[in-house]
C-alpha positions in Angstrom: -0.1 0.0 0.0 2.9 2.5 0.9 4.7 1.5 -2.6 7.3 -0.6 -0.9 8.2 -4.1 -2.1 9.1 -6.9 0.1 12.9 -7.7 -0.2 12.2 -11.1 -1.3 10.5 -14.7 -0.6 11.5 -18.2 -0.9 10.3 -18.2 -5.0 11.5 -14.8 -5.8 14.2 -15.2 -8.6 16.0 -11.7 -8.0 15.9 -10.4 -4.7 14.9 -6.6 -4.2 18.0 -5.6 -2.4 20.0 -6.9 -5.3 17.8 -5.1 -8.0 18.0 -1.6 -5.9 22.0 -1.8 -5.9 22.0 -2.0 -9.6 20.3 1.1 -10.0 22.5 4.3 -10.0 21.4 7.7 -8.9 24.4 9.3 -10.4 24.0 9.8 -14.5 27.9 10.2 -14.6 28.6 6.7 -13.8 27.1 5.6 -17.0 28.7 7.9 -19.4 32.1 6.4 -19.7 31.4 2.8 -20.0 32.8 0.5 -22.6 32.4 -3.1 -23.8 29.9 -5.3 -25.7 27.6 -2.9 -27.4 24.3 -4.8 -27.8 20.5 -3.9 -28.4 17.2 -6.2 -27.7 13.5 -5.7 -28.3 10.6 -7.3 -26.7 7.6 -7.1 -29.0 3.9 -6.4 -28.4 1.2 -4.5 -30.5 -1.9 -3.6 -29.1 -3.6 -4.2 -25.5 -2.0 -3.4 -22.2 1.9 -4.9 -23.3 4.3 -2.6 -24.1 7.1 -3.0 -27.1 10.3 -2.1 -25.3 13.6 -1.5 -26.7 17.1 -0.9 -25.0 20.9 -0.7 -25.6 23.6 -1.3 -23.5 27.2 -0.9 -23.6 29.1 -3.2 -21.7 27.3 -3.6 -18.1 25.2 -0.5 -18.4 21.9 0.1 -19.8 22.4 3.1 -21.8 18.7 3.6 -22.9 15.4 2.4 -22.9 12.1 3.1 -25.3 9.0 2.0 -24.3 6.4 2.2 -27.2 2.2 1.3 -26.9 0.4 0.4 -29.7 2.8 0.6 -32.3 2.5 -1.4 -35.5 5.3 -3.6 -36.6 6.6 -1.4 -39.4 7.1 1.5 -36.8 8.7 -0.8 -34.4 11.2 -2.3 -37.2 11.9 1.3 -38.4 12.7 2.3 -34.8 15.3 -0.8 -34.5 16.8 0.0 -37.7 17.3 3.6 -36.9 18.8 2.7 -33.4 21.3 0.2 -35.0 22.2 3.4 -37.6 23.0 5.6 -34.4 24.3 2.9 -31.9 26.3 0.5 -34.1 25.1 -2.5 -31.8 27.2 -6.0 -32.4 23.9 -7.7 -32.1 20.3 -7.0 -31.8 18.4 -9.7 -29.7 14.5 -9.7 -30.7 11.9 -11.6 -29.3 10.9 -13.6 -32.1 7.6 -15.3 -30.6 4.1 -14.2 -32.2 4.2 -10.8 -33.7 8.1 -10.4 -33.1 8.8 -13.0 -35.8 7.4 -10.3 -38.5 9.9 -7.7 -37.1 12.8 -10.0 -37.4 11.9 -10.8 -40.8 11.4 -7.0 -41.8 14.7 -6.2 -40.2 16.7 -8.7 -42.4 14.6 -7.7 -45.4 16.2 -4.3 -44.6 19.5 -5.7 -44.5 20.1 -4.8 -40.8 23.3 -6.5 -39.4 23.4 -8.6 -36.4 19.8 -9.6 -36.0 19.3 -12.4 -33.5 16.1 -14.3 -33.3 15.3 -15.1 -29.8 12.6 -17.9 -29.0 12.4 -18.2 -25.1 10.1 -21.3 -25.5 13.1 -23.3 -27.2 15.0 -25.7 -24.9 17.9 -24.2 -23.3 21.4 -24.5 -24.0 21.9 -26.1 -20.9 19.1 -28.7 -20.8 20.1 -30.4 -17.8 19.7 -27.2 -15.5 17.0 -25.2 -17.1 13.4 -25.9 -18.5 13.8 -23.6 -21.4 15.6 -20.7 -23.0 13.5 -18.3 -21.0 14.5 -19.7 -17.6 18.5 -19.8 -18.8 18.0 -16.1 -20.0 16.6 -14.8 -16.7 19.0 -17.0 -14.6 22.0 -15.3 -16.2 20.4 -12.0 -15.5 20.0 -12.7 -12.1 24.0 -13.7 -12.0 24.6 -10.5 -12.8 22.2 -8.7 -10.3 23.9 -10.9 -7.6 27.5 -10.1 -8.5 26.9 -6.5 -9.3 27.6 -6.6 -13.2 24.9 -4.3 -14.1 24.2 -0.8 -13.9 20.7 1.0 -14.5 20.8 4.5 -14.9 18.0 7.0 -13.5 16.2 7.7 -16.8 12.3 7.5 -16.8 11.7 4.5 -18.9 13.0 2.4 -16.3 9.7 3.3 -13.9 8.4 0.0 -12.9 11.3 -2.0 -14.2 12.3 -3.1 -10.7 8.8 -4.1 -9.6 8.6 -6.3 -12.7 11.9 -8.0 -11.6 11.1 -8.4 -8.3 7.6 -10.1 -8.8 9.3 -12.7 -11.2 9.0 -16.3 -9.4 10.7 -19.9 -10.0 10.3 -23.3 -8.9 12.3 -26.3 -9.3 10.7 -28.9 -11.6 10.6 -32.8 -10.6 13.3 -33.2 -13.0 15.6 -30.6 -11.2 15.4 -28.0 -13.7 15.0 -24.3 -13.2 11.3 -23.3 -14.5 10.0 -19.5 -14.5 6.6 -18.7 -13.4 4.5 -18.2 -16.9 3.0 -15.0 -17.7 -0.5 -16.5 -17.5 0.2 -17.5 -13.9 1.7 -13.9 -13.2 -1.6 -12.4 -14.4 -3.6 -14.4 -12.1 -1.8 -12.9 -9.1 -2.5 -9.2 -10.6 0.8 -9.0 -12.1 0.9 -7.6 -15.6 3.5 -8.8 -18.5 7.2 -8.2 -17.6 7.8 -6.2 -20.8 10.7 -4.4 -19.6 12.2 -7.2 -17.4 11.7 -9.7 -21.0 13.8 -7.1 -22.5 16.7 -6.8 -20.1 16.9 -10.5 -19.7 17.6 -10.6 -23.5 19.7 -7.8 -23.7 22.2 -8.9 -21.1 22.5 -12.3 -22.1 26.2 -12.9 -22.0 26.4 -16.2 -24.3 28.4 -14.4 -27.0 30.4 -11.7 -24.9 33.4 -14.0 -24.4 34.0 -14.1 -28.6 34.7 -10.4 -28.4 37.1 -10.3 -25.9 39.2 -13.0 -28.0 42.8 -11.6 -29.7 41.9 -10.9 -33.3 44.6 -13.5 -34.9 44.8 -14.8 -38.3 43.9 -18.5 -38.5 46.8 -20.8 -39.9 45.9 -21.5 -43.8 44.4 -24.8 -44.5 45.9 -27.3 -47.0 43.4 -26.2 -49.8 44.4 -22.6 -49.0 48.1 -23.1 -49.6 47.2 -25.0 -53.0 44.9 -22.3 -54.5 47.8 -19.8 -53.3 50.4 -21.9 -54.9 48.4 -22.2 -58.1 48.1 -18.2 -58.4 49.0 -17.2 -61.8 49.1 -20.7 -63.5 
């Protein structure tokens, strides 16, 4: 009633104290970050859900845009402009339902780095996670746990802390981590966690390691050597 959320319960995915620690009140702390440049978009169209587009640099959320009732072509155009302005190395787009049309349009426009994300597919680690959604969110949870995420004081993040703190998880009979479904969340009066869904895709660390490897030229194969020797014959 007072707008204060409980710190956590036994089923909370991310304790509120971890979330609060990630929110900085000093915008100067977010202006000099460096590292992976990645964008993500959680797609909605009409109704109460929102399309949310975000950009991060390294561990820091750089910006977030929330769109209500936007048609898919407008969303695709906005992502294309973000790609042109910010030059992200990858753009994760929710490809379930309406999002598939956005992915197709972005690829038709030859936007580079588009990554189609279907959170209902099996996880990379199928022994530990029920699906890709649980795996992405657990990775986000770990970032909050170790302090490897910074969220600046921008208006668009209003409601994000509440969404993150509301997400619950359970352990299946097979010992896998499973997130509460959106239908289950709505039954207990919670809306769709659109901002949180975007953040989970945005801070997916699956490909981060590749950008840190030294750029070396691999040794030529036998076929490459032969072609080089035959040049000019």
